[in-house]
C-alpha positions in Angstrom: -16.8 85.9 -41.6 -18.4 83.9 -38.9 -18.4 80.6 -40.8 -14.4 80.5 -41.0 -14.3 81.2 -37.3 -16.8 78.4 -36.5 -14.7 76.0 -38.7 -11.6 77.0 -36.9 -13.1 76.4 -33.5 -14.5 73.1 -34.5 -11.2 72.0 -35.9 -9.3 73.0 -32.8 -11.8 71.2 -30.6 -11.6 68.0 -32.8 -7.9 68.3 -32.7 -7.7 68.5 -28.9 -10.3 65.8 -28.3 -8.9 63.3 -30.9 -6.8 60.5 -29.5 -4.3 60.9 -32.4 -0.6 61.1 -31.3 2.0 62.6 -33.6 5.4 60.9 -33.3 8.1 63.2 -32.0 10.0 62.8 -35.3 7.2 64.8 -37.2 6.7 67.5 -34.5 8.7 70.0 -36.5 6.6 69.3 -39.7 3.4 69.6 -37.8 4.3 72.9 -36.1 5.2 74.4 -39.5 2.0 73.0 -41.1 -0.1 74.4 -38.3 1.5 77.8 -38.7 1.0 77.7 -42.5 -2.7 76.8 -42.0 -3.3 79.5 -39.4 -1.5 82.1 -41.6 -3.9 81.2 -44.5 -6.9 81.2 -42.2 -6.1 84.6 -40.8 -5.3 85.9 -44.1 -8.6 84.7 -45.4 -10.4 86.3 -42.6 -8.6 89.5 -43.2 -9.4 89.6 -46.9 -13.0 88.7 -46.1 -13.2 91.8 -43.9 -11.6 93.9 -46.6 -14.1 92.4 -49.1 -11.3 91.2 -51.3 -11.5 87.5 -50.5 -10.9 85.1 -53.5 -11.3 81.4 -52.9 -8.7 80.4 -55.6 -6.1 82.6 -53.9 -7.1 81.2 -50.5 -6.8 77.5 -51.6 -3.7 78.0 -53.6 -2.0 79.9 -50.6 -3.2 77.3 -48.1 -1.7 74.3 -50.0 1.2 76.3 -51.5 2.4 77.5 -48.2 2.0 74.1 -46.6 3.9 72.4 -49.4 6.7 75.0 -49.4 7.1 74.8 -45.7 7.1 71.1 -45.7 9.9 71.1 -48.6 11.9 73.6 -46.6 11.6 71.6 -43.5 12.5 68.3 -45.2 15.5 69.8 -46.9 16.8 71.3 -43.7 16.4 67.9 -42.1 18.4 66.3 -44.9 21.2 68.9 -44.6 21.1 69.0 -40.8 20.3 72.8 -40.9 17.2 74.1 -39.1 15.7 75.7 -42.2 12.3 75.5 -40.8 13.1 78.6 -38.8 12.6 80.6 -41.9 9.0 79.4 -42.3 8.3 79.8 -38.7 9.6 83.4 -38.8 7.7 84.3 -42.0 4.4 82.6 -41.0 4.7 84.0 -37.4 5.2 87.6 -38.5 2.3 87.4 -41.1 0.1 85.7 -38.5 0.5 88.4 -36.0 0.2 91.2 -38.6 -3.1 89.7 -39.9 -4.4 89.3 -36.3 -3.5 92.9 -35.5 -5.4 94.2 -38.7 -8.4 91.9 -37.9 -8.5 93.3 -34.4 -8.4 96.9 -35.7 -11.3 96.1 -38.1 -13.4 94.6 -35.3 -12.7 97.4 -32.9 -13.2 100.2 -35.4 -16.5 98.4 -36.5 -17.6 98.5 -32.8 -16.9 102.2 -32.5 -18.9 103.1 -35.6 -22.1 101.2 -34.4 
């Protein structure tokens, strides 16, 4: 469980410290991609705590969510409809649900010790 958290922290630090600037045109795509990635990471952490982690499910979910969100965002851009809101809503809800469950696992583990 600690290795994914270390990887997440290293990735965030590299992202903040890197001089790469994303053009404003792609900001919607990046926001949805970040949400998809965070959703997968928090889902992986949760399943690891539940001892049901499966690397194939994690990788397919990570890339599948990112591709589906990108297609949804691109289609919405072509139609002039902000369809990326659906991805933001879905990933946002799952992200907060997974975080709440992870938090409960951590605090219930502290109580038992």
